[in-house]
N, C-alpha and C positions, 0 to 999 in steps of 0.2 A: 501493501501500500504506501510506502515512503515515496517510491519513486513511479508511481502510476498518480496521473492526475483524478483523483476520485469523480469529477464531473464526468469523464471518459467512461470509467466503470460505470455509472448509473444507463449509461445511455441504451435506451432499450431491455433493459434487465430484466423487467419479465419476459417479454418475449424471449429472450437466448435464455432464462431457467439461472441465472448468475444467484447464487446462497446467500440466505438474507446475512447471513454472516458477514457477508462480503459489503451487503449494501449499506446496514450499520454501521458495519466500519469506517466507510465514505463518509457514509453523514456526519459521524463523531469529527472526520478531518474538515470538513468542512464547517462545521459550527464552532470549531476549537477558537476561532479568533471573533466569533458571536451569531445570533441567530440570521442576522441580515447581511448581504452581500454587500459592495461597494456601493449601489444602484437603492439598497433600500428593500430589497425584496428580500423573503421569507426564504432561505435555505431549500426547508422541508418541501415550500411549492416548486419552487426548481426543481427538487430530487421527482417529487410526483411527476412533472411534464417531461421529464426525460426518462423516467425510470418505467413509467406505464402504470405506476403504483399510484392509489389515492392518498394525500397529506393523512387519512386518519390508520388509512395500512402501516403505513411509515410510524406515524408515532407511536401504534400500538407496537411496532415491533421495535423501536426503542426501548423502549418503556420494559417490555418482557424481556429483551434481550439483558438490561443496563439490572434486574431484579437475579436473572439467570445468572450471568456472570457474578455479579457481588456477594452468592450465593458461595457459588464453585470456589471463588477464594478466599474467603468468612474461614470454608468447611475444608478447606484445601482438596477440592475435589479437582480427580483429572476434568481434561476441557471439550471431551470428544462429543459430549452432548452440545456446546455451543453449533455444531455441524446439523444439528438434527432440524426439523423442519419449525416452524414460527409456531404452526401452529401445532405442535404437539408441547415447545417449548411454555406455550400459553397455557395449557390446562396443566402442568406441571406448575406452576408461579401460583394457581386457585390452591392447588395440594397444598402448594409448599406452606400458604396463609393457615392451613387448619392445621395440618403439623409438617413441620421441617424436615422431619427421620427419615421420613416417609418419601418426600419428593427427592433428598439426599440421594438414599436407595436406588430412588428411577434414576439418577443424572449419575450413577457410578456401575450402573449396569451397562455392558456395551450391546446388550441386547434393546434395540429402540421398538418400544410398545406402539400400539396402533393408536391413534386420535380417539378411536371409538369406545375404546375399552381401558385407557385416559379418562374419558369423560363420565364413563361408568363409572370407574373409580373415586372419582371425584366428588357423582352426584351421592356416592353411597356414604362419602366420606360426611359431608354437608348434613347428610339427613339422619345423621343416626347424633340418639338424644345426647346434647351436652354439648356437640360443638359449636363452637364459637361460631360460624357460619347460617347452623342451623338455625341459635338462636336471633341472628340478623334476618333470616327470610323469613321465618313466622312474626318477626316483628311488623310487616306489613298490616299483617290483625290490627294493629294500632295506629290510629294517626299517629299517636305524638308518641311510640316508639319510633315509627317509619322518619317521620320528618326530625328525631334528634340525631338518627344513622346518617342519615343525608347530611344534613349539618358537619357529622364528625367525616365523613368521605370526602364532602365537597373543601374543608377546610386542613386536610394535608396537603402535606408539602409538595407543592406541582400540581397541584388535581386540579385549579381554574387554570393555571398555566398550561396544560396538557388540553385542557377543553377549548381555549379563548386562542389560543398560541401564544407562542413566548413572548413576540416582537407587540401583543396585544395588552398584555399583563401590565397592573401597576403596582410596582416592589411595595410589601407591607402593607398592601389593599386587602381589608376585612370584609368578608362574606356578613352582609345585614340582612336577619331578618326582617321581613315582610310589616310596617308597622300596623297595616289596616287603616282604615276610614277612610279608602281610596275606593270609590262608587267604582268602576271601571276595571279592574284590575286586583286579582289576590295571589299571588306566587307564594312561594314558605320563604325561599330568596333572592337577594339582591345582590350586583356587586358591580361597580363602575373596572370599566377598561378604555383604551385607545384605540379610534381607529380611524383612518384618515386626518390627521390631527383636532381627533374633535375628542371629549370626554364620554362614554355613552354607556349605558347599561343591559345586564344582561341577568332574566330574569329564570328564577331554577323550579321546576313544578311536581312533586310529589307524588305520581300515579300509582295505588294500591290495587292492584288485579287477583283475581283468584280465579285459577286454572287458563283454559287461552283466552285471548281478548278476540270477545265476540265483535258485531256490528254494530252491536246499541253500545256498549261500551265503549267501542271503538268514538263512533259516532259522536255521543258526548264529552269524550276529550277533546276532539275536533272541534264542535260545534263551540266551546268553551275558550280553547285556544285561538276559534278565527276570531274574538272580539278581546282577548285577554295580551296576546300575545303581537297587536299592533301595537302597544305601547313600550315595547322593549325591540333594542337591537336587533339580542340572541333571546330566545326561550323554548327554553329546554325542558322535555319531558325526559323524567327519574323512573323510571321502572325501578319496583321494590323487589324483583326478580326476577330470573329468564325466562321470557317466555316465547311462543312466536306474538310478532308482529308484525305481521302482513298486514293484517287490517287497518290496523294505525297510520301505517305509514303509506297506504294506499288513501286514505281519505283526509288524509296531513297533505299529498300531494295534489288530489283530486281538488282541493280547498285551497291551494295555491300559497298553501302557509312557508313560504320561501325560509322565513328570521327561524323554524320550529328544527328543535334537532332533538333525538335520540340518546339517552342515557342511561347503560345498568349499573345498577348499584347492590353488590351484593359483599355485607360487610363495610372494612373501608376501600373495597375494589372500586374502582369507578373505568365503567369501557364506553366508549363515545361509538355508539351503533350506527347514526346516522348524525351526520354532524348539516346545520345551516347552510343554505345555499345562497342566500340575498338578505335579500331588506323586507321588514312589513308589506303585507298590502291591505287596507292601506295604512298607509304609516301615521301612525298619532301619539306619534314617541314625543313630539311641540306640546301635545297635551298635559304630557305627565311632566313634564321637562318643564314650564310654568305651574306648576302646582307647586308653590315653595314652599304649603304646610306641610305636604309629602316631604320632598327632598330636606326639610331640616330638620323632621323626624329620622331618616337616613342618615343626620351629618352628611348631604351630599352638598358639594357645591362644583355646581358645573360652568 
């Protein structure tokens, strides 16, 4: 990597079948001096355009690789697992959050398990009584419990940065609980961020579903967001457990909710399933930004 231009490594990386280890290491070189290039463009977006992968996939790979690499270093494990597919390593990350020793045994083994077998193992461990993740997942039955889980997950180091992009986040910016008393929108949490030289607001709403997300549940969430999301630059649905989200995504797309993203929350683990792609339609951000009482309650100075 030291003698190869990392940008060249990334060109058509997906089509050429370049390993994730090489892709992540190339990104690491590109971002070593900062997240933006000389023209203030995010390196991760440049890498996405070059490689054929999405920004979400690249950030997920960076996060997963960093976690596995740290575990291998701290426990002095062999490093052959870093060459395994990213989908395999991502599930091992989740297993490690429940039982680190189990993940270590998987990483030491020279026999690579299938993604399906690992996912089955993770789901079994997650659902065992007393499991920390089981307790967190069960929290979706209580609105208050899941709100606390969501707050803790979003307050983890780099969580907001990974959702919004490092170049957009404000150093030491605190996540704020929504103060209420605003007629048209009631998310759970909000945070400020930079974009195009302006301070903007991202909102997070915790959604608690049971079983599959059926048409009516998706319609209710989408109808609510059709109004509430228009007041924010970004609006994230935060799901309390891993569920099929096709209905939810389809209705979001049918209604043109371009600024709505979908996030999975499992304990302190966040996964961006679908990122926002545009501005709110219609755009009512100005209405909220002119509401001085709400901004004062949030201690926001925009």
